[in-house]
N, C-alpha and C positions, 0 to 999 in steps of 0.2 A: 504493500500500500504506500510505500514511499513515493513521493512526487505525485500522489493523487490528490486532487481537490474535489472533495465529495460534498454534494448538496443533498440534504435529506428533508423531505417535507413530511408533515405529521410527526415531527421529531420530539414532541413533548411527552410521549408515552408509548407503551407497547412496542410494536415492531420497529418503528422509526427510532425511538430512543435507544433500544438495544443495539440497533445497527450503527447508530452514531458512535456509541461507546466502543463497539467492537472495531470499527474501521479506524477510529482515532488510536486505539490501543495498538493497532498494527501499522501505524505510521502515517495515516492520511490526515490532511488538514480538512476538518469537517465543519460545514455550515449547517446549523440546526435551524429549521424553519417550522414555525407553528404559531398559533395565535397567543398562547399563554407565555408571555415573555418571562415572568418570574420563574416559571418551571424550567424554561430553557436556560436561564441564567444559572440556576442551581445545577443543572446537568453539565453546563460548560465548566463551572467551577470544579466539579468532580473530575471531568476529563483532564483539565489542566493540572489538578493536584496529582493525577496519576502520570503526568508527563506528556500528555497529548496536547494537540493544538485544535482549538474549536472556537466557533463564533456563533452567538445567539442572535437570530433575526426574527422579530415579531412580524408574521406574515399571515394574511388571510387569502387563501387561494381562490376565494370567490370574488376577489377584487384584483383586476388586471394591473392597476397602478401599483398596488402593494407588492405583487409578484415581481414586476419589473424593477421596482426599487430594490428589492432583495437581490435580484440578479446583478444589478450594478454594484451593490455593496460587496457581494462575494468577489466579483472581479477586482474591485478596488483593493480588497484585503489580501487576496491570495492569487490573483490572476484568473484566467478563464477556467471554469469548471471542466473537469474531465470525467466525472462520475455523478450522475443525477439519479437518485432513488426517489421516484415519483410515487409517494406512498400515502399521502393524506387521503382520508376517506371516512365515510360514515355508513352505518348499517341500521336501518329503521324498519324492521319487519312489521307487517300488519295485513289484515284481511283486505283484499282489493275492493270488496263491496263497501268498505267503510269510507272509501273515497277521501283519504287523508291527503289532499293535494299539497298541503304545506310540506309534509314529509316526503312526498314524491319529488317535489321541486328541489328540496334541500339535497336529497341524494343525487339527483341529476346534476345540479349545479356544482356540487363538491366532487363527486366521483367521475363525472364526465367532463364538464366544462372546466373544472379546476385542474384536471389532468392536462387539458389542452392549454390552459394558461401557463402552466409550468413549462410545457414543451415549447410554447412560443417564446417564452422569456429566456430559456436556457439553451435551446438547440443552437443558436448562433455561437454561443461560447463553446459548445461541444465541437462544432465544425472547425472553429479556430484552433482548438486543442489538437484535433486530429491532423490538421494541416501542419502543425508544429511537431508532429511525430509522436504525440502522447497516445497511450492506451486509453480508449474512450468508451464509456458505458452509459446507456440510458436504460434503467431498469424500472419497470412499471409493476405495481402491486395490483393483481387481479384477485381472483378467488376461485375455489373449486365450484362455487355457485355459478360461474360462467359456463360450466359444462353440464352440471347436474340439475335436477328438479327438486326444489324445496318449497312446499306450500308456505304461503305468507311472506316469502322473500322475493316476490316477482320483480318488483322495481329494482331492488338492490342487485338481484341476479342479472337483470337487463343491463344495468350500468357496468357491471363487471364483464359481461360478454362484450360490451363495447370496447373496454380497455384491452381485452385479450385480442380481439380482431384488429383493433388499431395497431397494436404492437407488431403484429405480423406484417402489416402494410408498411409500417415505419422501417422495419428491418430491410424490406426490399428497397426502400428509398434511401436510407441512410447507410446501409451496409457498404455500398460502393464508395462512400466517403470515409470508410474506416471507422464508422461509429457502430458499435455493437448495440443491438436492441434486444432486451430480454424481458420476459414476463414471468412473474411468480404467482402461482395459484395455490395458496395455502388452504388446507382443510380447517377444521375447527381449531381455533387458536384462542387462548385465554388472554383477552386484552380489555381495555376500557370500553370497547365498542358495545359489549353486552350491557354495560351500565346505563346506556341511553335507551334501552328498550322499555316500552310501556305495554306492549301486546303480550298478554298472559300466555297465550299459546306458544309463543317463541321462548318465553322464559322457562316454561315447563319442559319444552324440547331440549333446551340447553342444559337444564339441571339433570335431565335424564342422561344426556350424552356424557356429562362430567362424571356421573356415577358409573357409567359402563365402560369408560376408557380413559387412558391418560392423554389429556389434550396437549396439542402443541403449545409451547411457550414462545414468547417473542424472540428469545435468544436462539431458538431453533431456526426460525426464519432468517434472523440476522446472519447466521452461519451460512445459509444458502446465498444470501447477497454477497457476502465476502468471497465465497467460492466462485461465484460467477465472475466477479471483478478480478480475481486472481488468475484467471486462465491466460494462457499465452495470447498475445495480441491478435493472432489469426484465428482464434477459436471463439465462436459465439454460441453459447447454449441458449437457444431461442425461447424455450418454454420449460419451466420446472414446476411440476405438481408435487407438493409436499404435504403428506397427510399423517395424522396419527395412525399408528400401526393397526389399531382395531377399527378405524373408520373405513367402512366399505364404499360409501358413496358420499 
């Protein structure tokens, strides 16, 4: 990870935070992006105390100006990014007949349009880094929900299917520019996302899953991100599905 400038969205908790700490421990300069600045500051202090290099940037990926300002701040501090982990997202299950349009719009704006805002702000830096000879990665967080069928997760699953298919197209477009594009589709992972749920059916389903299997932890997915980024420059793992051993679908 030496000479890597890593940008991680959704870095205040869960997979994003674990990935930031892991990449910094392995030598990357890491920019942590999320809305909760005080949480980011605490994480950055931990990283620096352990000998790493990190920067906290309060960012709302639903605001284009906010994302562009963060991109400028990263380049000013560290030079152009050469690893972007596009990880911010939200999961709000619910019965489709409830017509919870606010929840639908929030998931689409964060999981789809937010992903695109990050891409638009940072791909120019990735292109410049590749032109300078760096190893360059764009890694998008999708979900096993992009492939499988889960009642009450229709909108969330649709947003993640978008991310997965987008990533395949981006690989065709950016690969010739020496930019690797990968997507990670985790299975059931224990993060803060479940704390936002209000739909009882989903809560019951998750509680049952947690009793029947050992769930993935954020650190498990962080290790996958680090593995992808550590491959030789000419090697691009396009898609990684990582599941709890006991999760069938």
